[in-house]
C-alpha positions, 0 to 999 in steps of 0.5 A: 481512537475509535469513532465507531460504537461498541455495540456496532464493533461488536455486530461488524466482528460478527458478521465477518466472525461468520464468513469462512476464513477463505472470505474472512482472507479475501476481505483483508486483501481487498482492504490492503489492495483499496489503501494501496489505491488511496496512497497512490491516488493521492500521491499521483494527485500531486504528481500527476505524469508520475513514472510508475518505477517513481510510483512504486519508491513513493508508496514505499515509503509512505508505507516504510519511511517510519520503518528504515533508516534513511539510509535503509530506506536508501540503499532499499529504494536503490534496488527497486530502480536497479531490478525494476529497470532491469526488466523495462529496459524503456522508460515507461509512463 
């Protein structure tokens, strides 16, 4: 569902396509980063003491629950946790 009028969308496209490819890439990267911040903030709001790895797992689940089967999700999550703890020998938050 779009709530932006077509003439405004056209103007946004015009402004965006006046930028260089590098500028457009950076804008895209910033949008992705902002989306991640929003997701992380939402998770932290409900779980203020969540550990770093649990936050990573919850973000992953939020993004990919509809992409992978339950078994695939669990295998990937186990790999994420194993990798994390292999690189971070302490239980940090």
